[in-house]
N, C-alpha and C positions, 0 to 999 in steps of 0.2 A: 464502489459502494463506499459511502459515508458511512462511518460507525465507530465502534469500541472493542475494545477486547476484553474478556472475561478470564479470569485465571492466570494471562501475560499480560504484562503492563512493559513500557520501554522505560528504562534509568536513561534520562535527557543527560545529565550531568556526567555520566561516566561510559554513554553509549553502549549501553546493554541489557540484553532483554533480561527478564524476570518472571521466575516461575516457581510459586513452593518454598520461597527462602533463597532459591539458588539465582545466580547471574552467569550470564551466557555474552559472549561476543556474536556478533553475528556470523562471524568463521567457523565458531566453535558448536552452533546449533545444529544437531542431526536433523536427517530429513524427517523423522518422526515427530521431532520438536517444529518444525514449521508447518508440518500439517495442522498438527495441536492448534498453532496460533489459527490456521485458518480457519480449523471448526471452532475456535472462541470467538470469532469475530462475530458482531453482534450490529447489525444492520440499524440504524436510527434515523433513517429517509426512507419515507414513504414515495417510492419512485414512480412516476406519472409514468400509464401505459403507451405512452406515447414517445417515453425517451429511456432509449438502450443503455445511455451510461459511454458511451462507444467514446473512445480518444481516437483524432486525428492523427497523420500523419506529421503534418506541422505540431503534435503535441496540445493542439487546441482540444478541451472537453468541457461537456457538459451534461449535469445533474440538476433535475427537478423534482421537486416533491416538498413533503415535510416533514418538519421533524417529530419522530417518534419517540417516549420516554419509555425504553424497556421495563418491565414490569423487576421488580427486585433492584433496579442498577440505577445509583447515585451517579449524574454526569457531569454536576454542577462544576465548571471549573478543570475538566479533564480536558486532555487533548482528544480533537478531532481528528480520528485517522480515516487516509483513502485508500483502500484495499482495492488494488487491481489485479486482475486474471487474465488469462486467455480463455476462458471459454463464455459463454452465454451468461452465466451467472458464477459466482463466486464457489458456491458450493461444486459445480462440475469443473472448474479450472484447475489444469493441473501444472501451472506456474502461477507464484504468485509475487508482489512486490506492495511491500505498505509505506505510505507517504504521512508526511504531516505539512500542515500548512504554517508559515512563519512569514510574520510582517517584515518587509523589506526596511524599513527605518530602524529597528532596533530589535527585531529576532526574534522579537515575542511569540508565542505558539497563540494560533486560535483554536478556543476552547468550547465548550458548552456552557449554556444551551446554546448557542449562537455568536461569536464576537460580534458587537454591535457596528464593528468596522467592516467587517469579513462582507465579501462584493456583493450586492445585491443582485448584481450581474449573474446569473448561476454557468458563465462561462469561464472557465478558468483554464491558464496553460502551463504546464511544465517547464517553468523558469528555474534557472538556478539563481541565486542572489545576485550575483554579476551582472546576468543578462535582464533581472530585474529591475536593478539600478539603473541599467542601462536605458531600459526601456521603461522606467518611468512606472513600473508598474508598482503596486500595494503589496502586494502578495507577491512570494516564491514557494514551492515546494522541495522538501525535504525528504530521500530516501534513507527512513530509517530500516528497511530490510527489501533487500534487492542491491543491484549494483549502477553505479550513476557510471556512464558511457557520455563519450563527446557529443553523441546525437541525442540522450535523452537518458536512459534506463534498460536495464537488462530484468526480465523476472528470473525467479528462481523454480528452476523445477523438483514437483513433486519424484520424490525416488523412483515409482514404477514408470515413469516420463523417460528417465536417467537411465535405469536398469536396461530398459528396452532399447535404447540408444546405443548402447555398451554389448548389448547382445546380437545388436545387428552388425556392428564396427566387424566386433568377433567373425560370425556368421562371413561375413565379406573376406576379410580374412583370411580365413580356413579357406573360402573357396579359389583365392587369388594362388595359393600355394598348391593346389591341385591341378 
């Protein structure tokens, strides 16, 4: 989902998340802060009903629709964020990642209302800058919440998901002992 953040923002110079005058490295965010980031994400793209915005195995994704200006938010020259979740919507996702779009040539961010050079096609790919240069792509994505992997990216789980996984592992270990 394309959108913006309220209450939270990302300091691109220091690579830190900020809220209420405090800054945090991604690794120092608590799970409740990650959930708060997800809950403070506001969609700014009216999605076409025929397009669910899913990502293919190759990393290609598409979003279609029109931009909307959320009431009370000034978006002019603010970064265009992409939030990805593992559910049918961001609200029901238990894992998330946040990305920004950067121009391959100079690393400048895509900003609102919409960068005039942002692809007219709504099909984009999760490319690193090196891959974007090799493929002569104009844009690449930068993961600012989540983890880059050699094959793409990894979502960050919500605490309930992580806790259930640990409880299941503990139950399996206890069962093996008996």
